[in-house]
N, C-alpha and C positions, 0 to 999 in steps of 0.2 A: 414109425408110430405117430399117429395124429396127436396134437396137443390141443385139439378143439373138437368137442362133441356137439353135434347139431340134432336137436329133437324139435319135432313139429307136433303141437297140440292144438287142433282146430286152426285158428287164425293167428296163433302165436308160435314164433320160433324161439326156442330156448338154446342159447350158446353157452356151453360150459367150457371154461378154461380148464384143461385137464392135464396139468403138469404139477401135481401137488408136491412132489419131492423138492421142486424149486419154487414152491409157493406161487405157481402159476405166472411166473415172470413173462413179460412180453419180450419175446425174442424175434428174430428175423422169421424163424419158422412160424411162430404164432401170428405175426403180422401178415404173412402170406396166406395163411389159412383163414384169417379174418377177412382179408380182401375178397378171396374167393367165396367165402360164405355170404358176405354182404352183396356181392355181385349177383349170385344165385337168388338170394332172397328178394333183392330188388325187383328181379324179373318175375317173381311169383306174386300174381294178383291175389292169391289166396292168403297171403301173410299181411296181417295188419299191425303187428306189433313184434318187437324182438326184446327179449330178456337176456342180459349177460349175467352169469353167475360163475363161481369158482369152485372146483372140487377140493376136497380137503379143508384144511383150517383157515386158508386165506383166499380172499377173493383174487387179489393181484398184488405182488410185492414190488411192482415197478417194471423197470425196463433193464434189459441187459446193456449195461453201458458200453461195452465193446462193440456191440451191434449198432448203437446209436452213433458212436463215433465213426465207424466204418460207413454208415449211411450218409454222414454229413461230408465225407471226403469227396472232392470234386464239385460240391455245390458252392457257388460263390457266395461270399458274405456281402450283405447289403446293409447300409445304414438304414435304421428305422427312422422315419421323419418324426416319431413321437418319443424317441429314446433320448436319454440324457447320460451324460457321463460315458460316452463312447460305447454303450451297449449295441450289440449286433443282433440281427435276426437273420434266419435262414429262409428262403422261399420254400414253400411245400408244393411242388408241382403236381403231386398225386391227389391234391384236395380240390376237386372241381367246385365251382361256384354254383350255388343253388340258383335256379331260375327266378327272376323277380316275380 
């Protein structure tokens, strides 16, 4: 069952988080569907805007913490040059830089 609905209206894509029983929490499944949807939408010259919305009473309650912890396993921690007090950041290899 999909947790993301995609609707196209003219040049606008409407992505609806569709897991209202869990208040549209961002899970691994939601992330995978979002990545696939944005890959498709980026390739579609007919889309000029994307609207994100949520089904039910909540837009999005946050993330599934167990999924976040599992996603962070195996990713090396690196010190942030701007951090203080020993804070760490994790690299995000799935986020390409925008061209200049």
